[in-house]
Each structure stands twice: as C-alpha cells, then as structure tokens.
ZAVO-528698 format. One line per field, with one value per residue (C-alpha): residue in three letters; y, z, x. Coordinates in pm, whole numbers. Layout:
# ZAVO-528698
res: (ALA_...)
py: (Y_...)
pz: (Z_...)
px: (X_...)
# end
This chain:
# ZAVO-528698
res: (PHE_LYS_ARG_ASN_THR_ILE_TRP_SER_ILE_THR_GLY_TRP_SER_GLY_ALA_THR_PHE_GLY_ALA_THR_THR_ILE_ALA_THR_GLN_ASN_THR_ASN_VAL_ILE_LEU_PHE_GLY_TYR_GLY_CYS_ILE_ALA_PRO_GLY_SER_ILE_ILE_SER_VAL_GLY_ASN_ASP_ILE_TYR_PHE_LEU_SER_PHE_LEU_SER_GLY_THR_PRO_GLN_ILE_ARG_SER_LEU_LYS_LYS_THR_GLN_PHE_ALA_GLU_THR_LEU_GLY_GLY_GLY_ILE_ILE_SER_TYR_ASP_ILE_THR_GLY_THR_MET_ALA_THR_ILE_ASN_LYS_SER_TYR_MET_GLY_ASN_THR_VAL_GLY_VAL_PHE_ASP_GLY_ARG_TYR_CYS_TYR_TRP_ALA_ILE_THR_THR_GLY_SER_ALA_THR_THR_ASN_ASN_LYS_LEU_ILE_VAL_LEU_ASP_THR_TRP_GLY_ILE_ARG_LYS_VAL_LYS_ASP_VAL_THR_ILE_TYR_PRO_TRP_THR_THR_MET_THR_GLY_LYS_ASN_ALA_ALA_PHE_MET_ALA_ILE_SER_THR_LEU_SER_GLY_ALA_ALA_ILE_THR_TYR_PHE_ALA_ASP_THR_SER_SER_THR_SER_GLY_LEU_VAL_PHE_ARG_PHE_ASN_THR_SER_LEU_TYR_THR_ASP_ASN_GLY_THR_ASN_ILE_THR_MET_THR_ALA_THR_PRO_ARG_THR_PHE_MET_LEU_ASP_PRO_SER_ARG_LYS_THR_LYS_TRP_LYS_TYR_MET_TYR_ILE_LYS_PHE_ASP_THR_GLY_VAL_THR_SER_ASN_LEU_SER_VAL_ASN_ALA_ARG_VAL_ASP_LEU_ALA_GLN_ASN_TYR_THR_LEU_GLN_LYS_THR_ILE_SER_LEU_ALA_GLY_SER_SER_PRO_GLY_LEU_GLY_THR_PHE_VAL_LEU_GLY_THR_SER_THR_LEU_GLY_GLY_ASN_THR_MET_ASP_ASP_ASP_ARG_VAL_THR_PHE_LEU_GLN_LEU_VAL_GLY_VAL_LEU_LEU_ASP_VAL_GLN_PHE_THR_GLU_THR_SER_ALA_ASN_ALA_VAL_SER_LEU_TYR_GLU_PHE_SER_ILE_TYR_GLY_ASN_PRO_LYS_GLY_LEU_ARG_ASP_ASN)
py: (-46_-311_-537_-835_-691_-389_-255_0_235_351_611_919_1164_1249_1050_730_752_753_498_293_286_187_-100_-245_-163_-21_-168_-421_-633_-548_-780_-1045_-1199_-894_-531_-236_-236_142_394_666_459_483_693_764_787_824_491_320_321_205_88_-112_-467_-750_-1114_-1328_-1273_-959_-641_-535_-230_-341_-179_-142_-60_129_-1_169_-16_146_-174_-186_-484_-605_-491_-720_-647_-364_-380_-709_-535_-398_-710_-697_-345_-430_-727_-487_-307_-332_-528_-385_-36_-94_132_426_415_732_823_1110_1164_1482_1428_1212_1044_834_861_621_667_331_211_-37_-250_-185_173_275_577_616_619_543_649_425_621_509_709_675_829_536_260_57_-283_-510_-834_-818_-759_-423_-263_-34_188_227_438_431_725_733_1028_1154_1065_1158_1119_1296_1420_1671_1842_2222_2419_2766_2846_2756_2414_2089_2071_1787_1876_1636_1659_1514_1240_1300_1407_1629_1846_1869_2044_2053_1989_2023_1830_2054_1879_2152_2060_1751_1814_1718_1993_2102_1749_1600_1325_994_836_457_287_-93_-263_-616_-922_-1064_-1436_-1590_-1961_-2104_-2432_-2295_-2004_-1703_-1512_-1157_-949_-595_-337_-48_246_573_885_1266_1463_1823_1804_1788_1461_1087_786_470_139_-150_-517_-849_-1211_-1471_-1229_-1165_-951_-654_-484_-419_-114_-192_155_524_724_1100_1287_1591_1666_1646_1884_1709_1754_1944_1687_1777_2129_2268_2646_2723_2508_2495_2215_2305_2083_1959_1890_1618_1247_1002_629_416_53_-104_-419_-644_-757_-1138_-1181_-1543_-1668_-1742_-1416_-1065_-746_-401_-79_285_543_917_1146_1506_1776_1736_1581_1245_1101_736_621_261_-8_-346_-636_-907_-1239_-1584_-1886_-2151_-2510_-2775_-3010_-3344_-3190)
pz: (2026_1918_1612_1794_2131_2276_2621_2864_3095_3405_3670_3858_3832_3623_3849_3787_3418_3470_3271_3577_3718_3382_3348_3692_3792_3574_3224_3137_2830_2704_2402_2296_1950_1730_1733_1499_1186_1122_1410_1188_1138_1503_1536_1851_1785_2095_2276_1996_1882_1523_1382_1098_1192_998_1094_789_422_440_646_858_1035_1393_1691_2061_2266_2595_2821_3094_3351_3235_3060_2710_2502_2152_1919_1631_1261_1117_756_649_384_204_233_-143_-116_192_6_-251_9_-76_224_190_252_513_748_518_632_802_932_1069_1216_1142_1375_1131_881_946_660_603_323_203_-51_-299_-588_-698_-566_-308_-172_-56_-358_-218_68_258_445_727_792_1171_1164_954_1185_1291_1414_1198_1372_1612_1324_1319_974_893_585_379_79_-121_-304_-563_-696_-344_-259_108_281_592_707_973_1107_1142_1320_1255_1021_1287_1140_1137_795_677_497_340_190_-159_-225_-600_-712_-979_-760_-403_-306_13_-43_170_166_59_99_-101_-421_-639_-826_-739_-822_-1109_-1237_-1194_-933_-1064_-825_-821_-578_-551_-306_-177_-401_-437_-440_-430_-426_-399_-569_-891_-1128_-1133_-1432_-1305_-1440_-1305_-1062_-928_-801_-626_-663_-654_-977_-1070_-1222_-1588_-1580_-1612_-1381_-1536_-1401_-1461_-1365_-1388_-1293_-1120_-1061_-1428_-1487_-1632_-1563_-1857_-1895_-1830_-1852_-1851_-1636_-1675_-1344_-1485_-1335_-1518_-1492_-1509_-1856_-1981_-1985_-1917_-1977_-1910_-1884_-1873_-1585_-1409_-1468_-1476_-1235_-1080_-722_-678_-605_-886_-951_-1254_-1364_-1508_-1719_-1690_-2023_-2029_-1693_-1575_-1290_-920_-811_-917_-869_-957_-987_-1015_-1177_-1240_-1377_-1349_-1093_-945_-620_-653_-403_-430_-170_-223_-485_-520_-739_-884_-1035_-1118_-986_-1258_-1202_-1055_-1294_-1259_-1364)
px: (1117_1369_1353_1199_1088_911_1006_869_1059_872_947_826_1114_1415_1643_1449_1533_1910_2107_2204_1852_1703_1947_1877_1519_1249_1271_1005_941_592_597_843_853_806_908_964_1178_1166_1180_1034_718_605_287_86_-289_-507_-496_-303_57_109_443_602_697_855_898_830_751_537_590_291_159_91_-75_-9_-319_-327_-604_-808_-597_-272_-162_-15_-121_-51_-331_-239_-192_-402_-279_-444_-656_-348_-133_-73_68_274_424_572_787_1156_1283_1633_1493_1221_1413_1327_964_841_498_290_-58_-254_-548_-744_-514_-205_43_332_586_723_980_831_952_1309_1310_1568_1378_1018_787_438_212_-26_-294_-524_-843_-878_-1227_-1347_-1223_-1526_-1635_-1852_-1959_-1663_-1420_-1239_-1233_-939_-1001_-684_-586_-262_-104_172_369_450_810_836_1171_1043_703_603_291_282_9_155_-134_-391_-463_-268_-102_121_444_689_1037_1057_1315_1329_1675_1520_1300_1427_1104_896_525_214_-112_-399_-734_-912_-725_-741_-420_-63_187_-40_-120_-466_-481_-614_-862_-863_-1103_-1087_-1328_-1286_-1322_-1674_-1765_-2114_-2021_-1669_-1770_-1920_-1886_-2118_-2245_-2207_-2497_-2535_-2408_-2617_-2413_-2506_-2292_-2286_-2321_-2247_-1898_-1799_-1607_-1667_-1642_-1498_-1626_-1385_-1404_-1222_-1293_-1075_-788_-718_-411_-602_-933_-1169_-1390_-1759_-1914_-1827_-2071_-2110_-2096_-2275_-2615_-2947_-3243_-3583_-3729_-3424_-3147_-2784_-2652_-2306_-2265_-1894_-1772_-2111_-2357_-2723_-2908_-2584_-2479_-2741_-2724_-2788_-2765_-2690_-2690_-2378_-2428_-2125_-1980_-1981_-1809_-1823_-1606_-1585_-1422_-1521_-1319_-1452_-1256_-1361_-1132_-1159_-887_-1012_-934_-1284_-1401_-1578_-1828_-1935_-2187_-2286_-2322_-2492_-2380_-2605_-2504_-2645_-2449_-2415_-2527_-2298_-2118_-1941_-1608)
# end
C-alpha cells in the first residue's frame, strides 16, 4: 500500500520474493489513483481488505475485494454513512489511525478535531452488512472516551478479546473490550443512536406528528427520545420512556434491582412537539449501565400545502 497506489507481489517460493526479483518481475499495480494513508488502518476481513484513504477533503474507509477468480478489485468507499465523522479527522494526524478485527467488529481509532492523539473509535459491524435494492448497507457505530494508540487481538483466554493501549498521559493503562459490561472503567456508557435523516417531500415542509417505537423492557432506566428539524444545531427532548416492565393489571413494580413483569417487549407513541420542517432527525439516548434493545420505529407526518413563495 502506497499513498496513491496499491501493488501486489506474486510468487511461489521464497526466492521469488527477493528484492531483485520483485523489482524486475512480479510487482503489479492493482489500483492507481488512491492508496492508504495509515498502514495501521489496514484490516483483512474475509474477502475484503479495509483501509484508510485520503484524496480530497474527507478521509474515507475503502475496500479491496478478492474475487472467486483470484482477482483483487476496488470495492469503493464503505464509510459514506459516517462522512460527517470522517470529516472531523485531524488531517495532520491521519497516520495515527490503527485498526483491528475481532471476528465480527472492525475497530478503527482516529484522531479528531484539534487532538493530536487518537480520541475516537469508529466501529463496523460486519455481521450487519447487507444489500438493500442493490445498495450495500454498512452499519457503523462511534465511541468516545477510548483513546487507543494501538490495538491487538488475544485468544489466550479461549476467545478473541480486543485490547488497546491508552494514549492518555494521565492513565497509561491497557484496556480490554468486555461486551458483558455497559460501563467504561467504572463510568456508565452513554448510548446515542442517530438514524438517517427523514424527508417526505423536498419541495414543501412537513408537520411531523408521531413516532411509534418498539423496545425491550425490564431495566430500571429511561430512554430519551430527541428530535430536530432542518439540521438545527441542537436536539430537543420529545419524550422520556421508562424501560421498566409492566405486569397486566398491576402496573410497574421494582423490587430491589429487579422489575416485576420485566424482560418483555413493549411499544410507545411519541408525540412530536411542534416540529415543522423539510428534514427530520431523531436521536435516542440512554445513560445507565443497562443493556438497551431498540427494534423498530415508524414516523408519521403531514406534508403542508404548496405555496407561491
């Protein structure tokens, strides 16, 4: 991998990979025009190789695909859905980027804003990659508070566990990802889920009315539903939904940390608070040490009539 090209080296024995042989015979340009900006970002995932590339204003995660005919082709950009996050990468420190693959998730540590060390993770769930009407959907998550200078996978425990060295000058610790916990070094992890922007009609405003959402209950915490219109700077709280379970005829009871009638699926209606605009963004947040499961939601709105101006 070079900055603006990607090459292959082919051969059948150790001798064919000698420096002289490589220079004269078996190096081939696979792709010309873009390459990799950070060697630590290169991750091999099955038939794909992902890497950080940069040609213009925004860095991208790109893919190389291995085909059934032993060819390697450009797979295009896979980070379109997090272009806003990628645009925040500090371009003077793109070379800091490091990545790792644990068998399901691809993690990349990036340097954003005015930081000079990695201060955010972008995470791709490879199990959730799917095609919808010939468009490949890549499910991304971002994490803050994890300052990874280097990441590695260890299987000594019998499972693939991701470890990372912290870049913070005040801690100097090595951490591991523990999927059974929802705290980060003793601090509750804040979940923020932001789906794609909604638009019913590009030529007229919509009065956004309701949202119906389905979720798991059985924990003693609350889900905050926030929204904004036309890319306003701040989200506003629309409703706080209790995630505690309810027993039919008895209501909601909490006994210690257990919720009577919990661990069931429920749904709720959120009435939007005077939201009128072309674009709608919704956001779900939760700040406890509990797991949260959101399944689906539906949004309803009334397009306003057309006007002369």
